[in-house]
N, C-alpha and C positions, 0 to 999 in steps of 0.2 A: 540541482533544487538546496534550494535551501531554505527553511523554515522553522518557528522554532517548536519547542518539544510540545506536540497534543496531547493531554494525561487528561480523560473521560471515565467515572463511572455511574454518571448518569443516561436509563434505555433509551434508545431511538435519537444520541446524536451522532451529528454525520462531520464525515471533515472529505473534502469535494476537493482535488486538481485535475488540470488541463496536460497533455503533452502532445509534441508530434514525438512517434518512434516508432520502435519493434520491441519495445521491450522495458520493462518494469517492472520492481521491490518496492516493498516498507517492509520498516526494519523496525523490531520494538523491542517491549518489554514479555516478558513473559513469569510466570509468577503463583503464586495460591492464591492470591487477591485474582489473576484472568478471571475472566471471562468469554463469550461469544461473542462474536461481531461474522460479519456480512457484507460481501465487497459486489461491488455491482461495478463493471464494467459497458461499458457502451449502453446503458443501461440493460447490462446483461445478467441479473443474480449466482454468482457463483455460486459454490458450497458454505453452508456455514464453518466456522473456524472458531478456534479456540485458542486462548491467549493463555489459559490455565498448564500450570507447572507444578507438578511438588517442588523443585528446585525455582529457584528465579536467576535470572540470567539474562542481562541486555545485547541492544543487537541481534538482535537474531529475526531472521527472513520471519515474515508474518502470512509473505503473499507475495506472488510475486508474475509478472504475464509474458510470452516472450512469442513471437514468429507473431507478430504484429501489422500492421501494412500500414508501413512506413510512412504515407501521403499523408493519413491520419490524422487529424489531432479527437486523440479518443481523453474519453473524464471514466473517472475513475471517484466514485464513493465509498465511503465503511460506513456500515451502524452498526455500534454495540447493541444488542443482545442483553446485557448483561453484565454484573465484575466488570472489572477494572479497564480499561484498554492504553493502551497507549505508545502515542506514535513515535519515534526517534530519528527513524532520520526516510527521507524518501530519497530512490534514487530512476532514471529513464534514461533511454541509452535513443538516438536517433542520426543515420546514420543520411553521410552526406556524398553527396556526388563524386567519382575521382575524377582532378584536379590535372594533366598537367602540363609544368614550370614553360612545356617550350613551344 
């Protein structure tokens, strides 16, 4: 999935995406201005996380989920709970049935 980088410091702002697959992860920036955020997967809030770190860094895994139902369309929403939130990439993996060329 390709999308423009998403950056916000607004409390309550959200980013959502949907996909079919068994695995997904979000990459982003961490640093001294990072704040808390919560991810909701298929309507179920996950534990609150933070992009705060005393050293700044890019392309850090901010959240991931695995062993998901490959046949279901999943929806992920990330909500900023304060501070800077910067999402740099989103990935997901969908498994396809094996087909033989025989």
